Structures are given as C-alpha cells and as structure tokens.
C-alpha angles and dihedrals in degrees: 000000000000094000092060123092123246129226122202105204115197109222097206098061109000096252111159127207118193123213120194127208113265131191112298115269124246090264090060094248124126122254133191133213123209110248095233106030143031092264121127143196105215143145116265119197092227104034104028117222112008144166106243127194103212094190094052094032088228139137106240105174149347142183114295104205107021113087118225092247090055096050115107136204093295132046110278118253099234142094115312127193125216137192127203114170109310094342130093127191138184119226134182112225113213133171112232 
C-alpha cells in the first residue's frame, strides 16, 4: 500500500490535500510528501503517524481514534485531527 498516494479530505468543506509517496525513511517505513508544500505524513517514535510541517518544524495533525500501539506500518485510514494556529480541522485519510 505504501506506493499509493494519500488524500486528506477535510470534512467541514471538502478540501482535499494530496500526499505522494516519498523515499522510505531511515526506519524503513513509508512516508508521504504533500504535492504542493513541504508537509509530510511520517511515523514519529513518540506520536505514531503524524502530519509534519518541515518548514515550521511543527506537528500539524495525527489520527484521532487509532492509538499509537494499534497503528501499523502505514498511516491508518481513519479520521485525523489537525491544528494550525487557533484552528482545528477533521480530515479523513484515504489511500488512492
């Protein structure tokens, strides 16, 4: 599944952000880069799968209802929550 792209679909307004497969990380896990920005979906040793803003060096989002110890070798297809400044959003992660 790692070679497939990911879409993050915002539930409030239907906005879609596409993440493309990137070279495998040092830990051997897949990672994905947003098509239009330096924003990544990757596995963090403390938080599990996250959305990471490389420019801001900031955690932007993570799965809402899948505990870290239940996350597998790919990002879970479920609802994710994000935070940017004072705003929060809910997204549905899907492989496409």
